[in-house]
C-alpha positions as CSV (number, residue, x, y, z in Angstrom):
1,X,-15.3,19.0,-121.6
2,X,-12.7,19.2,-118.8
3,X,-9.3,20.7,-119.3
4,X,-7.6,17.4,-118.6
5,X,-9.8,15.7,-121.2
6,X,-8.8,18.3,-123.8
7,X,-5.1,17.7,-123.1
8,X,-5.5,13.9,-123.3
9,X,-7.4,14.0,-126.6
10,X,-4.9,16.3,-128.3
11,X,-3.1,14.6,-131.2
12,X,0.4,15.5,-132.2
13,X,-1.0,17.1,-135.4
14,X,-3.5,19.2,-133.4
15,X,-0.8,20.1,-131.0
16,X,1.3,21.5,-133.8
17,X,-1.6,23.4,-135.2
18,X,-2.4,24.9,-131.8
19,X,1.2,25.8,-131.3
20,X,1.4,27.5,-134.6
21,X,-1.8,29.5,-133.8
22,X,-0.3,30.7,-130.6
23,X,3.0,31.6,-132.3
24,X,1.3,33.5,-135.1
25,X,-1.6,34.9,-133.1
26,X,-4.2,33.6,-135.5
27,X,-6.1,30.4,-136.3
28,X,-5.5,28.5,-139.5
29,X,-8.4,30.2,-141.2
30,X,-6.9,33.7,-140.5
31,X,-9.1,34.7,-137.5
32,X,-7.1,36.4,-134.7
33,X,-6.9,34.6,-131.3
34,X,-8.4,36.5,-128.5
35,X,-6.3,37.0,-125.4
36,X,-8.3,34.4,-123.6
37,X,-7.9,31.9,-126.5
38,X,-4.1,32.5,-126.5
39,X,-3.8,32.0,-122.7
40,X,-5.9,28.9,-122.7
41,X,-4.1,27.4,-125.8
42,X,-0.8,28.1,-124.2
43,X,-1.9,26.3,-121.0
44,X,-3.0,23.3,-123.1
45,X,0.3,23.2,-124.9
46,X,2.3,23.4,-121.6
47,X,0.2,20.6,-120.1
48,X,0.6,18.5,-123.2
49,X,4.4,19.0,-123.1
50,X,4.5,18.0,-119.5
51,X,2.9,14.7,-120.3
52,X,4.6,13.9,-123.6
53,X,8.0,15.5,-123.8
54,X,11.3,15.5,-122.0
55,X,11.9,18.6,-119.8
56,X,14.4,20.1,-122.2
57,X,12.0,19.8,-125.1
58,X,9.1,21.6,-123.4
59,X,7.7,25.0,-124.2
60,X,9.5,27.6,-122.1
61,X,12.4,25.4,-121.0
62,X,15.4,27.5,-120.1
63,X,18.8,25.7,-119.7
64,X,20.2,26.8,-116.4
65,X,23.6,25.0,-116.2
66,X,26.3,27.6,-115.8
67,X,29.7,27.4,-117.3
68,X,32.9,28.6,-115.6
69,X,35.0,31.3,-117.2
70,X,37.4,28.6,-118.5
71,X,34.8,26.4,-120.2
72,X,33.7,27.0,-123.8
73,X,31.8,25.2,-126.6
74,X,34.3,23.1,-128.6
75,X,36.0,26.2,-129.8
76,X,39.7,25.4,-129.6
77,X,41.1,28.7,-130.7
78,X,38.5,30.9,-128.8
79,X,37.7,33.0,-131.8
80,X,34.2,33.8,-132.9
81,X,34.2,33.0,-136.6
82,X,30.5,33.2,-136.8
83,X,30.4,36.8,-135.4
84,X,31.1,39.4,-138.1
85,X,31.5,42.1,-135.5
86,X,34.3,40.2,-133.7
87,X,36.4,40.3,-136.9
88,X,36.4,44.1,-137.0
89,X,39.5,45.6,-135.5
90,X,39.0,48.3,-132.9
91,X,40.4,51.8,-133.5
92,X,41.8,53.9,-130.7
93,X,40.5,57.4,-130.4
94,X,43.0,60.1,-129.6
């Protein structure tokens, strides 16, 4: 079977199973993926994504739009409430 035929015949359910196998490094039955299986499976997943998903939803997509120093994500007061380290006051060493 050709590589393109494998990609065309992949169902969404099998795609998810293959993706999970690559993520975990083992098949659903517990057998470990070989390096060759992992590489081939990842190539299949990338090819499937290219045919069925929007660019930002594909495996390996990296958002490259840069923000200027003055732009921020809807954070009016510029505080980092979700960052516990940001709430710790700094001490000056003498």
